[in-house]
C-alpha positions as CSV (number, residue, x, y, z in Angstrom):
1,M,89.0,119.7,96.7
2,T,86.9,117.6,98.9
3,E,87.7,116.9,102.8
4,K,87.8,113.4,102.2
5,I,89.9,113.6,99.2
6,L,92.7,115.5,101.0
7,E,92.4,113.2,103.6
8,E,92.8,110.1,101.4
9,F,95.7,112.0,99.4
10,N,97.5,113.0,102.7
11,K,97.5,109.3,103.8
12,F,99.2,108.7,100.8
13,R,101.9,111.2,101.5
14,E,102.1,110.1,105.2
15,L,103.0,106.4,103.3
16,C,105.2,107.5,101.1
17,L,107.4,109.5,103.9
18,I,107.5,106.9,106.4
19,N,109.2,104.7,103.3
20,S,111.7,107.3,102.5
21,E,112.5,107.5,106.4
22,D,112.6,103.9,106.7
23,A,115.0,103.7,103.7
24,I,117.1,105.9,104.6
25,R,117.6,105.5,108.6
26,T,118.2,101.5,107.2
27,A,121.0,103.2,105.0
28,E,122.6,105.3,107.5
29,E,123.0,102.1,109.8
30,L,124.8,100.2,106.5
31,Q,127.5,102.7,106.2
32,N,131.1,101.8,106.5
33,K,130.0,97.6,106.4
34,S,130.8,97.3,103.4
35,V,127.4,97.3,101.9
36,N,127.8,101.1,100.6
37,H,126.4,100.2,97.1
38,I,123.1,99.0,99.6
39,A,122.9,101.9,101.2
40,F,123.1,103.9,98.2
41,Q,120.0,101.8,96.8
42,L,118.1,102.6,99.6
43,I,118.9,106.1,99.3
44,V,117.7,106.4,95.7
45,F,114.4,104.4,97.1
46,G,114.1,107.3,100.0
47,L,114.2,109.9,96.8
48,E,112.1,108.2,94.9
49,E,108.9,107.7,97.8
50,I,109.2,111.4,98.2
51,G,109.2,112.1,94.1
52,K,106.2,109.7,94.3
53,I,104.5,112.5,96.3
54,F,104.5,115.4,93.6
55,V,103.7,112.7,91.1
56,G,100.7,111.9,93.1
57,W,99.8,115.1,93.4
58,Y,100.2,116.1,90.1
59,Q,97.9,113.0,88.9
60,Y,95.4,114.3,91.5
61,N,95.1,117.7,90.4
62,A,94.9,116.6,86.7
63,K,92.0,114.2,87.4
64,E,90.4,116.1,90.2
65,T,89.6,112.8,91.5
66,W,91.9,110.5,94.5
67,G,91.0,107.0,94.7
68,K,93.0,103.8,94.8
69,E,93.4,103.3,91.4
70,H,95.7,107.0,91.6
71,Y,97.8,105.1,93.8
72,N,99.1,103.0,90.7
73,I,102.2,105.5,90.0
74,P,104.3,104.3,87.4
75,I,106.9,102.3,89.7
76,D,108.8,102.0,86.7
77,D,110.0,105.3,86.1
78,H,112.4,105.8,88.3
79,I,113.7,109.4,86.7
80,K,110.5,110.7,86.9
81,K,110.2,110.4,90.8
82,L,114.0,111.4,91.2
83,F,113.2,114.6,89.2
84,W,110.5,115.9,91.1
85,A,111.9,114.6,94.5
86,I,115.2,116.8,93.5
87,W,113.5,119.7,91.7
88,G,109.8,119.7,93.1
89,P,110.4,121.8,96.5
90,S,112.1,124.5,94.1
91,F,109.5,124.8,92.2
92,A,107.0,126.6,94.4
93,K,109.5,129.1,95.5
94,E,110.8,130.5,92.1
95,K,110.9,130.5,88.6
96,I,113.4,127.8,87.1
97,T,115.8,128.5,84.4
98,K,117.6,126.6,82.3
99,K,120.7,127.9,83.6
100,Q,120.0,126.2,87.0
101,I,119.3,122.8,85.4
102,V,122.6,122.3,83.2
103,T,125.1,124.5,85.1
104,R,127.5,121.8,87.1
105,K,129.2,122.6,90.2
């Protein structure tokens, strides 16, 4: 991994985090103002932005290159982005089991 490629990916990551923070902050400001449905959508968007970082990292590692064409992460794949936002951080910590995924609390 070259330093330039990592720098480009980190710019992408930073933009996703800024988008996520903006969406979550706006959702907090809208709470209890009779638009909770909009606040909910903003929270989901914020999570998707975090998931997009994981999807982007996977795409980078799969293709071993990074450039503007890789910013084209499937915007319509909301489920994939939400999955990675929720489960992505735990993959590095411990092995994920089927029981963890199907257990409902």
